[in-house]
VOLOTOR-646203 format. One record per residue: x, y, z of N, C-alpha, C, CB in turn; residue number from 1. Coordinates in Angstrom, 3 decimals, padded with zeros to 6 digits. Glycine has a CB too. Example, Ala and Ser with C-alpha at 12.3 -4.5 7.8 and 13.67 -1.06 7.14 Angstrom:
+----------+----------+----------+----------+----------+----------+----------+----------+----------+----------+----------+----------+-----+
!      n.x !      n.y !      n.z !     ca.x !     ca.y !     ca.z !      c.x !      c.y !      c.z !     cb.x !     cb.y !     cb.z ! pos !
+----------+----------+----------+----------+----------+----------+----------+----------+----------+----------+----------+----------+-----+
!  013.190 ! -005.690 !  007.800 !  012.300 ! -004.500 !  007.800 !  013.200 ! -003.300 !  007.800 !  011.308 ! -004.473 !  009.046 !   1 !
!  012.850 ! -002.250 !  007.080 !  013.670 ! -001.060 !  007.140 !  012.900 !  000.030 !  007.870 !  014.084 ! -000.598 !  005.725 !   2 !
+----------+----------+----------+----------+----------+----------+----------+----------+----------+----------+----------+----------+-----+
This chain:
+----------+----------+----------+----------+----------+----------+----------+----------+----------+----------+----------+----------+-----+
!      n.x !      n.y !      n.z !     ca.x !     ca.y !     ca.z !      c.x !      c.y !      c.z !     cb.x !     cb.y !     cb.z ! pos !
+----------+----------+----------+----------+----------+----------+----------+----------+----------+----------+----------+----------+-----+
!  123.632 !  110.917 ! -023.568 !  124.084 !  111.811 ! -024.607 !  123.090 !  111.771 ! -025.755 !  125.500 !  111.437 ! -025.084 !   1 !
!  122.499 !  112.887 ! -026.053 !  121.574 !  113.008 ! -027.177 !  122.252 !  113.815 ! -028.269 !  120.230 !  113.673 ! -026.741 !   2 !
!  121.928 !  113.512 ! -029.493 !  122.521 !  114.239 ! -030.602 !  121.903 !  113.807 ! -031.901 !  124.021 !  114.037 ! -030.642 !   3 !
!  122.416 !  114.342 ! -032.971 !  121.922 !  114.010 ! -034.305 !  123.087 !  113.986 ! -035.273 !  120.844 !  115.019 ! -034.773 !   4 !
!  122.976 !  113.121 ! -036.243 !  123.957 !  113.044 ! -037.315 !  123.194 !  113.140 ! -038.620 !  124.808 !  111.724 ! -037.239 !   5 !
!  123.628 !  114.020 ! -039.483 !  123.007 !  114.172 ! -040.790 !  124.015 !  113.780 ! -041.851 !  122.502 !  115.622 ! -041.011 !   6 !
!  123.596 !  112.918 ! -042.780 !  124.447 !  112.525 ! -043.903 !  123.846 !  113.167 ! -045.137 !  124.553 !  110.948 ! -044.054 !   7 !
!  124.584 !  114.088 ! -045.743 !  124.104 !  114.811 ! -046.911 !  124.752 !  114.248 ! -048.170 !  124.394 !  116.319 ! -046.777 !   8 !
!  123.950 !  114.073 ! -049.196 !  124.460 !  113.557 ! -050.465 !  123.587 !  114.074 ! -051.595 !  124.500 !  112.003 ! -050.467 !   9 !
!  124.170 !  114.147 ! -052.788 !  123.414 !  114.595 ! -053.954 !  122.394 !  113.538 ! -054.365 !  124.362 !  114.908 ! -055.125 !  10 !
!  122.691 !  112.274 ! -054.076 !  121.785 !  111.184 ! -054.427 !  121.935 !  110.088 ! -053.383 !  122.079 !  110.636 ! -055.865 !  11 !
!  120.827 !  109.437 ! -053.040 !  120.927 !  108.344 ! -052.074 !  120.855 !  106.987 ! -052.753 !  119.826 !  108.458 ! -051.034 !  12 !
!  121.050 !  106.958 ! -054.072 !  120.944 !  105.719 ! -054.834 !  122.320 !  105.221 ! -055.255 !  120.058 !  105.921 ! -056.064 !  13 !
!  123.278 !  105.338 ! -054.365 !  124.625 !  104.889 ! -054.692 !  125.172 !  104.021 ! -053.570 !  125.553 !  106.088 ! -054.946 !  14 !
!  126.063 !  103.127 ! -053.915 !  126.668 !  102.253 ! -052.915 !  127.448 !  103.043 ! -051.862 !  127.588 !  101.246 ! -053.592 !  15 !
!  128.238 !  104.080 ! -052.233 !  128.959 !  104.823 ! -051.190 !  128.021 !  105.472 ! -050.168 !  129.828 !  105.892 ! -051.829 !  16 !
!  126.865 !  105.969 ! -050.617 !  125.909 !  106.564 ! -049.683 !  125.374 !  105.503 ! -048.728 !  124.746 !  107.233 ! -050.446 !  17 !
!  125.005 !  104.350 ! -049.251 !  124.494 !  103.264 ! -048.405 !  125.551 !  102.822 ! -047.410 !  124.043 !  102.069 ! -049.265 !  18 !
!  126.789 !  102.749 ! -047.847 !  127.868 !  102.331 ! -046.956 !  128.090 !  103.374 ! -045.865 !  129.168 !  102.099 ! -047.749 !  19 !
!  128.060 !  104.650 ! -046.226 !  128.256 !  105.709 ! -045.231 !  127.135 !  105.705 ! -044.196 !  128.333 !  107.081 ! -045.917 !  20 !
!  125.896 !  105.611 ! -044.646 !  124.778 !  105.649 ! -043.693 !  124.760 !  104.410 ! -042.799 !  123.445 !  105.769 ! -044.441 !  21 !
!  125.046 !  103.231 ! -043.364 !  125.027 !  102.029 ! -042.528 !  126.186 !  102.035 ! -041.532 !  125.089 !  100.768 ! -043.403 !  22 !
!  127.328 !  102.586 ! -041.923 !  128.468 !  102.676 ! -041.020 !  128.165 !  103.622 ! -039.863 !  129.715 !  103.144 ! -041.777 !  23 !
!  127.589 !  104.788 ! -040.175 !  127.223 !  105.738 ! -039.120 !  126.172 !  105.129 ! -038.200 !  126.700 !  107.056 ! -039.729 !  24 !
!  125.200 !  104.444 ! -038.772 !  124.145 !  103.801 ! -037.983 !  124.747 !  102.784 ! -037.012 !  123.117 !  103.111 ! -038.910 !  25 !
!  125.646 !  101.934 ! -037.506 !  126.293 !  100.935 ! -036.650 !  127.122 !  101.596 ! -035.564 !  127.175 !  100.006 ! -037.482 !  26 !
!  127.858 !  102.628 ! -035.916 !  128.682 !  103.344 ! -034.943 !  127.819 !  103.928 ! -033.825 !  129.481 !  104.461 ! -035.635 !  27 !
!  126.693 !  104.538 ! -034.180 !  125.811 !  105.129 ! -033.170 !  125.153 !  104.069 ! -032.294 !  124.740 !  105.977 ! -033.841 !  28 !
!  124.765 !  102.930 ! -032.881 !  124.092 !  101.890 ! -032.098 !  125.034 !  101.096 ! -031.206 !  123.378 !  100.950 ! -033.018 !  29 !
!  126.241 !  100.826 ! -031.704 !  127.145 !  099.936 ! -030.968 !  128.348 !  100.636 ! -030.353 !  127.627 !  098.860 ! -031.875 !  30 !
!  128.647 !  101.830 ! -030.847 !  129.840 !  102.514 ! -030.377 !  131.104 !  102.009 ! -031.043 !  129.962 !  102.366 ! -028.895 !  31 !
!  130.942 !  101.103 ! -032.022 !  132.098 !  100.539 ! -032.730 !  131.881 !  100.654 ! -034.236 !  132.328 !  099.053 ! -032.324 !  32 !
!  132.963 !  100.795 ! -034.954 !  132.878 !  100.774 ! -036.411 !  132.711 !  099.336 ! -036.877 !  134.134 !  101.422 ! -037.057 !  33 !
!  131.920 !  099.115 ! -037.943 !  131.801 !  097.745 ! -038.458 !  133.145 !  097.265 ! -039.007 !  130.712 !  097.667 ! -039.559 !  34 !
!  133.390 !  095.989 ! -038.830 !  134.631 !  095.378 ! -039.303 !  134.474 !  095.030 ! -040.776 !  134.993 !  094.111 ! -038.467 !  35 !
!  135.493 !  095.365 ! -041.578 !  135.462 !  094.981 ! -042.991 !  135.767 !  093.494 ! -043.079 !  136.483 !  095.818 ! -043.841 !  36 !
!  134.810 !  092.738 ! -043.560 !  134.952 !  091.290 ! -043.642 !  134.986 !  090.818 ! -045.096 !  133.810 !  090.603 ! -042.891 !  37 !
!  135.459 !  091.681 ! -045.985 !  135.515 !  091.331 ! -047.409 !  136.332 !  090.068 ! -047.618 !  136.111 !  092.487 ! -048.230 !  38 !
!  135.929 !  089.295 ! -048.615 !  136.648 !  088.077 ! -048.969 !  137.707 !  088.388 ! -050.020 !  135.674 !  086.995 ! -049.484 !  39 !
!  138.822 !  087.705 ! -049.944 !  139.867 !  087.840 ! -050.954 !  139.366 !  087.275 ! -052.279 !  141.168 !  087.119 ! -050.506 !  40 !
!  139.856 !  087.819 ! -053.374 !  139.428 !  087.395 ! -054.715 !  139.612 !  085.888 ! -054.917 !  140.212 !  088.162 ! -055.788 !  41 !
!  140.704 !  085.332 ! -054.405 !  140.965 !  083.897 ! -054.565 !  139.912 !  083.074 ! -053.830 !  142.373 !  083.541 ! -054.047 !  42 !
!  139.491 !  083.552 ! -052.677 !  138.480 !  082.814 ! -051.909 !  137.123 !  082.872 ! -052.612 !  138.363 !  083.386 ! -050.474 !  43 !
!  136.791 !  084.033 ! -053.177 !  135.541 !  084.143 ! -053.938 !  135.571 !  083.170 ! -055.108 !  135.322 !  085.597 ! -054.443 !  44 !
!  136.694 !  083.095 ! -055.805 !  136.820 !  082.190 ! -056.958 !  136.582 !  080.737 ! -056.547 !  138.213 !  082.333 ! -057.604 !  45 !
!  137.076 !  080.349 ! -055.363 !  136.878 !  078.966 ! -054.894 !  135.423 !  078.696 ! -054.513 !  137.786 !  078.681 ! -053.691 !  46 !
!  134.705 !  079.737 ! -054.098 !  133.310 !  079.574 ! -053.666 !  132.307 !  079.656 ! -054.807 !  132.972 !  080.617 ! -052.642 !  47 !
!  132.666 !  080.350 ! -055.890 !  131.728 !  080.570 ! -056.990 !  131.160 !  079.253 ! -057.503 !  132.410 !  081.323 ! -058.130 !  48 !
!  129.856 !  079.239 ! -057.727 !  129.210 !  078.056 ! -058.261 !  127.781 !  077.948 ! -057.786 !  129.978 !  076.819 ! -057.877 !  49 !
!  127.167 !  076.821 ! -058.119 !  125.781 !  076.548 ! -057.735 !  125.783 !  075.337 ! -056.804 !  124.870 !  076.295 ! -058.998 !  50 !
!  125.028 !  075.465 ! -055.725 !  124.909 !  074.421 ! -054.716 !  123.420 !  074.073 ! -054.575 !  125.529 !  074.882 ! -053.337 !  51 !
!  123.116 !  072.801 ! -054.267 !  121.711 !  072.385 ! -054.169 !  121.522 !  071.527 ! -052.917 !  121.270 !  071.597 ! -055.447 !  52 !
!  120.380 !  071.717 ! -052.247 !  120.085 !  070.880 ! -051.078 !  119.238 !  069.684 ! -051.499 !  119.355 !  071.701 ! -049.980 !  53 !
!  118.881 !  068.835 ! -050.558 !  118.149 !  067.603 ! -050.875 !  116.716 !  067.864 ! -051.340 !  118.125 !  066.696 ! -049.665 !  54 !
!  116.203 !  069.071 ! -051.107 !  114.847 !  069.419 ! -051.542 !  114.846 !  070.191 ! -052.867 !  114.151 !  070.246 ! -050.464 !  55 !
!  116.013 !  070.320 ! -053.485 !  116.103 !  070.983 ! -054.788 !  116.274 !  072.485 ! -054.730 !  114.900 !  070.681 ! -055.571 !  56 !
!  116.400 !  073.060 ! -053.552 !  116.622 !  074.506 ! -053.421 !  118.077 !  074.811 ! -053.752 !  116.264 !  075.008 ! -051.980 !  57 !
!  118.321 !  075.963 ! -054.366 !  119.674 !  076.270 ! -054.818 !  120.248 !  077.500 ! -054.138 !  119.686 !  076.468 ! -056.310 !  58 !
!  121.548 !  077.444 ! -053.948 !  122.349 !  078.558 ! -053.446 !  123.382 !  078.838 ! -054.520 !  123.024 !  078.236 ! -052.040 !  59 !
!  123.320 !  080.030 ! -055.123 !  124.269 !  080.414 ! -056.171 !  125.199 !  081.483 ! -055.629 !  123.531 !  080.921 ! -057.443 !  60 !
!  126.499 !  081.278 ! -055.798 !  127.508 !  082.245 ! -055.366 !  128.216 !  082.761 ! -056.613 !  128.532 !  081.604 ! -054.351 !  61 !
!  128.281 !  084.090 ! -056.749 !  128.930 !  084.699 ! -057.903 !  129.698 !  085.941 ! -057.462 !  127.891 !  085.056 ! -058.995 !  62 !
!  130.621 !  086.342 ! -058.296 !  131.390 !  087.553 ! -058.027 !  130.570 !  088.756 ! -058.493 !  132.787 !  087.510 ! -058.739 !  63 !
!  130.508 !  089.767 ! -057.646 !  129.869 !  091.030 ! -058.004 !  130.853 !  092.130 ! -057.638 !  128.477 !  091.221 ! -057.270 !  64 !
!  131.598 !  092.593 ! -058.641 !  132.674 !  093.537 ! -058.349 !  133.723 !  092.847 ! -057.511 !  132.139 !  094.795 ! -057.626 !  65 !
!  134.002 !  093.407 ! -056.342 !  135.003 !  092.789 ! -055.463 !  134.373 !  091.999 ! -054.315 !  135.921 !  093.859 ! -054.896 !  66 !
!  133.082 !  091.701 ! -054.440 !  132.374 !  090.992 ! -053.379 !  131.764 !  089.688 ! -053.889 !  131.284 !  091.881 ! -052.786 !  67 !
!  131.384 !  088.819 ! -052.956 !  130.735 !  087.551 ! -053.279 !  129.234 !  087.695 ! -053.041 !  131.328 !  086.380 ! -052.428 !  68 !
!  128.476 !  087.719 ! -054.131 !  127.016 !  087.789 ! -054.034 !  126.485 !  086.374 ! -053.865 !  126.387 !  088.479 ! -055.295 !  69 !
!  125.389 !  086.243 ! -053.113 !  124.770 !  084.934 ! -052.897 !  123.262 !  085.068 ! -053.064 !  125.123 !  084.368 ! -051.487 !  70 !
!  122.692 !  084.064 ! -053.694 !  121.247 !  084.055 ! -053.922 !  120.725 !  082.665 ! -053.612 !  120.895 !  084.472 ! -055.386 !  71 !
!  119.715 !  082.591 ! -052.745 !  119.101 !  081.308 ! -052.421 !  117.700 !  081.299 ! -053.007 !  119.069 !  081.059 ! -050.875 !  72 !
!  117.460 !  080.330 ! -053.893 !  116.127 !  080.138 ! -054.474 !  115.463 !  079.039 ! -053.663 !  116.193 !  079.768 ! -056.020 !  73 !
!  114.448 !  079.439 ! -052.898 !  113.755 !  078.513 ! -052.010 !  112.635 !  077.761 ! -052.717 !  113.196 !  079.258 ! -050.823 !  74 !
!  112.559 !  077.871 ! -054.056 !  111.476 !  077.236 ! -054.799 !  110.275 !  078.153 ! -054.890 !  111.079 !  075.916 ! -054.147 !  75 !
!  110.510 !  079.410 ! -054.886 !  109.469 !  080.448 ! -054.899 !  110.123 !  081.754 ! -054.511 !  108.278 !  080.101 ! -053.929 !  76 !
!  110.139 !  082.079 ! -053.202 !  110.839 !  083.293 ! -052.789 !  112.350 !  083.124 ! -052.951 !  110.493 !  083.644 ! -051.329 !  77 !
!  113.031 !  084.243 ! -053.166 !  114.481 !  084.233 ! -053.339 !  115.100 !  085.178 ! -052.314 !  114.879 !  084.647 ! -054.793 !  78 !
!  116.137 !  084.711 ! -051.628 !  116.891 !  085.533 ! -050.677 !  118.173 !  085.978 ! -051.363 !  117.202 !  084.747 ! -049.349 !  79 !
!  118.413 !  087.294 ! -051.383 !  119.625 !  087.833 ! -052.010 !  120.470 !  088.553 ! -050.978 !  119.270 !  088.788 ! -053.165 !  80 !
!  121.767 !  088.361 ! -051.088 !  122.664 !  089.030 ! -050.161 !  124.111 !  088.837 ! -050.564 !  122.445 !  088.521 ! -048.751 !  81 !
!  124.973 !  088.916 ! -049.580 !  126.412 !  088.823 ! -049.821 !  127.060 !  087.934 ! -048.776 !  127.060 !  090.218 ! -049.813 !  82 !
!  128.209 !  087.372 ! -049.140 !  129.008 !  086.566 ! -048.229 !  130.177 !  087.399 ! -047.738 !  129.502 !  085.265 ! -048.914 !  83 !
!  130.568 !  087.156 ! -046.507 !  131.722 !  087.834 ! -045.916 !  132.442 !  086.839 ! -045.024 !  131.293 !  089.109 ! -045.108 !  84 !
!  133.652 !  087.200 ! -044.646 !  134.451 !  086.331 ! -043.786 !  133.858 !  086.288 ! -042.389 !  135.910 !  086.809 ! -043.733 !  85 !
!  133.683 !  085.096 ! -041.876 !  133.207 !  084.905 ! -040.506 !  134.371 !  084.524 ! -039.621 !  132.100 !  083.828 ! -040.441 !  86 !
!  134.075 !  083.860 ! -038.539 !  135.118 !  083.373 ! -037.654 !  135.769 !  082.140 ! -038.270 !  134.547 !  083.054 ! -036.254 !  87 !
!  137.040 !  081.978 ! -038.019 !  137.802 !  080.851 ! -038.542 !  137.642 !  080.754 ! -040.064 !  137.350 !  079.538 ! -037.869 !  88 !
!  137.196 !  079.608 ! -040.568 !  137.037 !  079.401 ! -042.002 !  135.599 !  079.609 ! -042.468 !  137.493 !  078.013 ! -042.372 !  89 !
!  134.711 !  079.939 ! -041.554 !  133.304 !  080.098 ! -041.890 !  133.016 !  081.407 ! -042.602 !  132.470 !  080.007 ! -040.649 !  90 !
!  131.769 !  081.535 ! -043.037 !  131.306 !  082.716 ! -043.749 !  130.092 !  083.297 ! -043.046 !  130.974 !  082.379 ! -045.213 !  91 !
!  129.770 !  084.520 ! -043.418 !  128.537 !  085.165 ! -042.984 !  127.690 !  085.413 ! -044.219 !  128.821 !  086.500 ! -042.211 !  92 !
!  126.365 !  085.242 ! -044.092 !  125.435 !  085.541 ! -045.175 !  124.528 !  086.663 ! -044.710 !  124.607 !  084.280 ! -045.591 !  93 !
!  124.748 !  087.849 ! -045.293 !  123.952 !  089.013 ! -044.932 !  122.934 !  089.321 ! -046.012 !  124.848 !  090.222 ! -044.690 !  94 !
!  121.669 !  089.398 ! -045.627 !  120.612 !  089.767 ! -046.570 !  120.648 !  091.281 ! -046.744 !  119.198 !  089.285 ! -046.071 !  95 !
!  120.971 !  091.740 ! -047.948 !  121.054 !  093.175 ! -048.204 !  121.074 !  093.414 ! -049.707 !  122.313 !  093.791 ! -047.532 !  96 !
!  120.535 !  094.555 ! -050.151 !  120.529 !  094.843 ! -051.585 !  121.897 !  095.256 ! -052.127 !  119.531 !  095.928 ! -051.876 !  97 !
!  122.741 !  095.847 ! -051.278 !  124.093 !  096.265 ! -051.649 !  125.032 !  095.891 ! -050.517 !  124.158 !  097.799 ! -051.949 !  98 !
!  126.275 !  095.604 ! -050.877 !  127.259 !  095.211 ! -049.873 !  127.589 !  096.392 ! -048.960 !  128.539 !  094.678 ! -050.548 !  99 !
!  127.452 !  096.182 ! -047.657 !  127.944 !  097.131 ! -046.658 !  128.504 !  096.319 ! -045.499 !  126.807 !  098.114 ! -046.174 ! 100 !
!  129.588 !  096.792 ! -044.928 !  130.201 !  096.077 ! -043.805 !  129.228 !  095.963 ! -042.638 !  131.486 !  096.786 ! -043.352 ! 101 !
!  128.407 !  096.984 ! -042.432 !  127.456 !  096.978 ! -041.317 !  126.327 !  095.974 ! -041.528 !  126.873 !  098.368 ! -041.121 ! 102 !
!  126.123 !  095.520 ! -042.759 !  125.027 !  094.608 ! -043.064 !  125.199 !  093.204 ! -042.511 !  124.854 !  094.526 ! -044.524 ! 103 !
!  126.345 !  092.910 ! -041.917 !  126.604 !  091.568 ! -041.408 !  126.419 !  091.464 ! -039.895 !  128.004 !  091.146 ! -041.777 ! 104 !
!  125.881 !  092.507 ! -039.274 !  125.714 !  092.509 ! -037.820 !  124.817 !  091.369 ! -037.351 !  125.137 !  093.841 ! -037.361 ! 105 !
!  123.731 !  091.103 ! -038.062 !  122.796 !  090.037 ! -037.676 !  122.764 !  088.921 ! -038.710 !  121.389 !  090.606 ! -037.486 ! 106 !
!  123.888 !  088.661 ! -039.342 !  123.955 !  087.692 ! -040.434 !  123.911 !  086.257 ! -039.931 !  125.214 !  087.910 ! -041.247 ! 107 !
!  123.374 !  085.381 ! -040.791 !  123.455 !  083.945 ! -040.528 !  124.847 !  083.473 ! -040.910 !  122.357 !  083.154 ! -041.314 ! 108 !
!  125.246 !  082.323 ! -040.412 !  126.572 !  081.801 ! -040.723 !  126.486 !  080.690 ! -041.759 !  127.258 !  081.289 ! -039.455 ! 109 !
!  127.601 !  080.478 ! -042.423 !  127.721 !  079.396 ! -043.403 !  128.990 !  078.615 ! -043.088 !  127.747 !  079.950 ! -044.877 ! 110 !
!  128.819 !  077.316 ! -042.913 !  129.959 !  076.429 ! -042.714 !  130.429 !  075.954 ! -044.081 !  129.591 !  075.219 ! -041.790 ! 111 !
!  131.738 !  075.960 ! -044.291 !  132.322 !  075.556 ! -045.567 !  132.863 !  074.135 ! -045.432 !  133.449 !  076.542 ! -046.008 ! 112 !
!  132.437 !  073.247 ! -046.343 !  132.897 !  071.852 ! -046.349 !  133.845 !  071.672 ! -047.529 !  131.688 !  070.844 ! -046.436 ! 113 !
!  135.021 !  071.101 ! -047.264 !  136.047 !  070.951 ! -048.290 !  136.483 !  069.505 ! -048.450 !  137.245 !  071.813 ! -047.959 ! 114 !
!  136.973 !  069.245 ! -049.650 !  137.709 !  068.011 ! -049.927 !  139.058 !  068.504 ! -050.418 !  136.965 !  067.052 ! -051.001 ! 115 !
!  140.026 !  068.571 ! -049.524 !  141.294 !  069.214 ! -049.850 !  141.071 !  070.712 ! -049.975 !  141.898 !  068.634 ! -051.158 ! 116 !
!  141.466 !  071.283 ! -051.125 !  141.264 !  072.715 ! -051.363 !  139.945 !  073.012 ! -052.060 !  142.403 !  073.266 ! -052.186 ! 117 !
!  139.210 !  071.976 ! -052.445 !  137.969 !  072.160 ! -053.199 !  136.773 !  072.291 ! -052.264 !  137.754 !  070.993 ! -054.168 ! 118 !
!  135.986 !  073.350 ! -052.472 !  134.754 !  073.534 ! -051.702 !  133.703 !  072.602 ! -052.297 !  134.268 !  075.041 ! -051.726 ! 119 !
!  133.185 !  071.680 ! -051.486 !  132.215 !  070.692 ! -051.978 !  130.797 !  070.975 ! -051.489 !  132.630 !  069.296 ! -051.545 ! 120 !
!  130.657 !  071.751 ! -050.413 !  129.322 !  072.044 ! -049.888 !  129.384 !  073.259 ! -048.983 !  128.748 !  070.830 ! -049.123 ! 121 !
!  128.231 !  073.897 ! -048.826 !  128.053 !  075.007 ! -047.906 !  126.831 !  074.702 ! -047.052 !  127.897 !  076.369 ! -048.668 ! 122 !
!  126.952 !  074.883 ! -045.741 !  125.814 !  074.666 ! -044.843 !  125.393 !  075.998 ! -044.243 !  126.169 !  073.647 ! -043.721 ! 123 !
!  124.167 !  076.407 ! -044.553 !  123.599 !  077.633 ! -044.016 !  123.036 !  077.343 ! -042.635 !  122.503 !  078.206 ! -044.957 ! 124 !
!  123.517 !  078.073 ! -041.638 !  123.050 !  077.903 ! -040.270 !  122.161 !  079.104 ! -039.939 !  124.256 !  077.775 ! -039.257 ! 125 !
!  120.856 !  078.861 ! -039.840 !  119.887 !  079.919 ! -039.560 !  119.633 !  079.905 ! -038.057 !  118.545 !  079.720 ! -040.379 ! 126 !
!  120.283 !  080.814 ! -037.336 !  120.232 !  080.821 ! -035.879 !  118.820 !  081.033 ! -035.349 !  121.146 !  081.893 ! -035.336 ! 127 !
!  118.068 !  081.944 ! -035.961 !  116.721 !  082.260 ! -035.464 !  115.784 !  081.058 ! -035.522 !  116.126 !  083.406 ! -036.265 ! 128 !
!  116.007 !  080.176 ! -036.479 !  115.145 !  078.993 ! -036.632 !  115.798 !  077.733 ! -036.081 !  114.793 !  078.785 ! -038.100 ! 129 !
!  117.041 !  077.862 ! -035.567 !  117.789 !  076.710 ! -035.065 !  117.807 !  075.597 ! -036.108 !  117.178 !  076.196 ! -033.742 ! 130 !
!  118.206 !  075.974 ! -037.330 !  118.146 !  075.055 ! -038.466 !  119.435 !  075.155 ! -039.285 !  116.909 !  075.361 ! -039.355 ! 131 !
!  119.888 !  074.029 ! -039.808 !  121.044 !  073.996 ! -040.705 !  120.632 !  073.309 ! -041.998 !  122.257 !  073.262 ! -040.047 ! 132 !
!  120.954 !  073.941 ! -043.127 !  120.613 !  073.390 ! -044.443 !  121.903 !  073.227 ! -045.232 !  119.593 !  074.312 ! -045.211 ! 133 !
!  122.184 !  072.002 ! -045.652 !  123.403 !  071.729 ! -046.419 !  123.094 !  071.809 ! -047.906 !  123.991 !  070.335 ! -046.058 ! 134 !
!  123.916 !  072.593 ! -048.620 !  123.834 !  072.739 ! -050.075 !  125.112 !  072.130 ! -050.655 !  123.663 !  074.263 ! -050.508 ! 135 !
!  124.970 !  071.052 ! -051.461 !  126.129 !  070.423 ! -052.090 !  126.390 !  071.063 ! -053.446 !  125.915 !  068.899 ! -052.243 ! 136 !
!  127.658 !  071.219 ! -053.787 !  128.032 !  071.859 ! -055.050 !  127.602 !  070.993 ! -056.216 !  129.549 !  072.119 ! -055.108 ! 137 !
!  126.951 !  071.617 ! -057.213 !  126.537 !  070.912 ! -058.425 !  127.167 !  071.512 ! -059.674 !  125.024 !  070.934 ! -058.551 ! 138 !
!  127.619 !  072.765 ! -059.591 !  128.284 !  073.436 ! -060.725 !  129.347 !  074.371 ! -060.217 !  127.270 !  074.212 ! -061.589 ! 139 !
!  130.350 !  074.573 ! -061.037 !  131.375 !  075.591 ! -060.752 !  131.081 !  076.811 ! -061.566 !  132.802 !  075.071 ! -061.052 ! 140 !
+----------+----------+----------+----------+----------+----------+----------+----------+----------+----------+----------+----------+-----+
């Protein structure tokens, strides 16, 4: 089946346009609509803070509207993206300039470490590099 889909908009510099185009793209590639994996406000509040690994690199989680933004400072380059609900209690970290549900298709995972209800650390699991980096919470 060959075809074309055109998304028309007055401006392509808006979040709704990015969400519409990424959703259509995912639908055409996979035949499925992307799953909304937004985090609840209470969960974002528990995750917000600054985390640091043993090499001094930082992972900062903050609220951006109704989403959880994440930024990793590798000591030079910075990775920016968003967190979303993964399987079970885990999270997904999608590198993207704006939140879109389709942006988590190839996301890395984050394991959440707790002491009771308190989030004490986040471990970024980078599948492509077969590497896990633990970031311990240093600030709320």
